[in-house]
N, C-alpha and C positions, 0 to 999 in steps of 0.2 A: 504494500500500500504506500509506503514512504517513497519508493522509487517512482510510482505513478504520480504522486503529489509533486515530487521534485520535477518530473517531466512536464507536468501541467504548468507549474510555476515558471519553468524555463521557457516553455512555449509561449506563455502569456507575455513574459518579459520580451521575448524576441519580437512578438507582434507589436507591442507597444513601441519598441525601439525603431522598428521598421516604419511605423506610422509617424513617429517623431521625426525621423530623418527626412520624411517626405514633406514636412512643414518647413518652408523656406526659412533659413537663417537660425534655426534652433538646434541645439545639441543637448544631450542629456541621457539619463538612464531609464527613462520611462516614468520616473517619479518626480525628479527635479529637472526642469527645463531652463536653459539659458539661451538668450538671444545673443549671438555673436556677429550677426550681420549676414545678409544673403551672399555677398561677394566673398566671404571667408569660407564658404563651403563649396568645394568643387568649382571655385571661381564663378559662382552664380550661374553655372551652365553656359558660360560664354565660350566662344571659340578660343583656342590657345593663344592666338595673336591679338585677341580683342581685349579692351580695357573694360572692366566691370565697374559701374558707377551706381551707387544706391541713391534713391530719391524718395525719402520717407514723407515728403510733402504730398505725394500722390497717394501712396498707401504705405503701411508700415513695412511691407516686404517687397516694395517695387524696386527693380533695378533695370539699368540699361546697359547694353553691350555695344561698345564703339570699336569699329575696325580701325586699324592703323592706316596711315597715308599709303595710297597705292592699292588699297583693298576696298571693297564695297560689300554691302550685305547687311543683314540684321545683326550680325555679330554673335548670334546664338547657335550653339551646337557645333559639331565638327565641320559642317559646311557653311557656317555663318559668315565667313569672310572669304571673298573671292577676289583674286588678283584681276584688276581691270585692264592691265596693259595688254593691248592687242585684241581685246574683246570687242565684238561687233554684234549687230542684230542677228547675224547668222547663228550665233551661239544661243539664241533665245534666252537672254539674261533676265527678262522681265517676268517675275513669277506671277504677279496678278496685275498685269497691265499690258500696254502696247509699246513696242520698241520703235523708236524713230532714229534714223541715221543722222548724225551730226558730224560732218567732216570725216575724220578717221575714227570717230568714237560713236556713241549712241546716247539717247536719252529715253527714259521710261516715263510714260504717261500712265499713272496708276488708276485702277478701278476704284470706285467709291468704297471707303472703308479700309484702304491700304495706303501706305506711304513708304518712303525710303528710296534710295537710289535704284534698287531692283524691285520696288513695289512688293517687298517681302515682309513688311512689318505691318501688323494689324493695328489700326488706330485705337488708342485708349479713350474710352468714353468717360471724360471727366465728370459728366452729369449723371453717371450710373448710380452714384451714392446719394443722389437727391440732395445736394448741398443747400438748395434754396428752401427756406422755411415759409410757413404761413401761406401756402398756395402760390409761391413764386415760381416762375418758369426759368429753367436753366438753359442757357445757350452757350455753345462752345465758341471760344475765341482762338486766336492763333497760338497762344501759350497757356491759356487757362480756361476760365468760364466766366459768365456774367449772369446775374440774376435779374430778371424783369419782375418787379414787385407789384402786387396789387395796390390799389390807391391808399389803403390804410396802413401800409408797412413800407419801411425803407431800410437802407443799410446794405452792405456787401452781400449778405445772405437773407435779406428781408426779415431780419430778426427784431427790428425796432419798429414800434408803432409811431406813425407820423403825428407829431404834436400831442401825444397821448398824456404826457406829464413832464413837469419840469420846465422852468424858464427863468429869465432874469426879470426881476420886478424892482421898480424904484418909485419913490414918492414919499408921502407922509402917512398913509394908512391904506389898508386893503384887506382882502380875504383870499385865502388859499383853501380850496376844496379839492380833495382827491379821494376817489375819482370824481370828475366833474359831473358825471351822469347820475350820481347818487346811488349807484349800485355797488356791488362788490368789485374790488380791484382785480386785475388780471394776474395770472401767475408769471413768474420769471421777469419781473419788471425791475428796472433800475432808473430812478428819476432824481433829478437835483433841482432845487429852487435856490436862487440867490436873491435875497432881499436887501436893498440898499436905501438908506435914508440920508438926509443931509448930514454933513460931516460932524456937526456939533451935537448931534442927537444919538441916542441909543434906541434899541427896538424892544418894545413890549409885545410879547406874543401870548395870546390866550386861546386855549383849545376849547372850543364849544363842543367838539365831539372827537373822540379818539378810540378807535377799535381796530386793532391789528391782531394777527395770530399771536398767541402767547407762547413763550418759551423761556426756560430758566435763565439763559444768557442772551435772549433775543437772537438766537441763531437762525430762526426761520424767516419771519417777516419783521422789519424794524424801520424806525425813523431815527436817523442819527442827526444830531444838531451840533454844528461847529460854530464857534464864536469868532467869525471872520468871513472873508469872501470866498473861501475855497475849502476843499477837503483836507488841505494841509494845516488849516487853522486849528486851534485848540478844541478838542472834542468835549462838548459840554455833557453829552450823554447819548446813549442808544436806548430807545424805548420801544416797547411792544405791549400787547394786551390792551388794557384800558388805563394804564398807570397815569397818563397825562390828561385824562378826561376831566374837564372843568378846572384845569389848572393853568397857571401862567408863569412866565419867567421873563427876565430882562437880560439883554445882551450887554456886553461891555464895550462894544464897537458899533459903528454905524452900518455894519454888514452882518448878515447871518446866512449860514449855508445849511440847507435841509436836504438830507439824502434819504430817500426811501428805497427799500429793496424787498422783493417778495420771492419766495421759493416756488416750487412746482406743485405744491399740494393744496393746503388749506388757504382760503381767501376770506377776508372780512370786509367791513364796510368803509374802512379807511379813516380819514380825519377831516375836520373842518377847523380852521384857525383864523383868528382876527389878529392883525398886526398894526402897530401904530408907532410913529416916531415920537419920542418923549425926551425930556431933558434928563440927564444923568441924575439919579437920586430922587426923582419925583415919584416913582412907583414904590409903594410899601406893600408888605405882605405878598411879595412875589416869591416864586420858587427859585432859589439860588442853585444853579447847576454847576 
């Protein structure tokens, strides 16, 4: 029985190792896996004369094989690099295209979906992974992709709502309501408001309503308040739940920076605040942050 168990264990380990080595760039014993790079294992499958170049910006295990000067081809496998000297259309060099004679040489016009000097490289669909969010349409460009966003979203991958939250505000008083629709706020939002009053004034803020997802350290949804014009200013506090409901505080500068962030799960009704420019020291019974 022990010999059979040993055989089974050895067989299982062999299967795992074989599977592991088929995963590009990984080595290991079937239990612990280490990524050492696609090009460091069997030269990434490139031709012996080709240079293997990894490009993790496309996928984690993507690599390209480049043939040396005087050779052409995909660079992949034992026949990936072909010497071009003396080659003509009589040699049928174009794998997936039409060959045209140009002087003493040739030029391949590739069929759709292929590229390369010999039309032997299948095009990579950079839109395959659906990088455009919120219903955006992915279109390929010469070197990458571009997202065409619906009207309510913007940004490189259509991840940002247009004018959904955050802005610069100046004056002597006003109101900030978020969300403006009076419903629950959206998930995965990051918004910043900067309030500026005359330079000789400070800002009194009163929360008429405050309702965010609660968390012990406000690690889920929160409103962070900075005593100054940007996120590098002194942090006065990070708040969640209903801790600021019906409370007020006063800044020490004529700027205040409010940063709201939400995660991808629970959403609440947000907040409503009133702000006003006041003389330093004029407000009493305010919450000192």
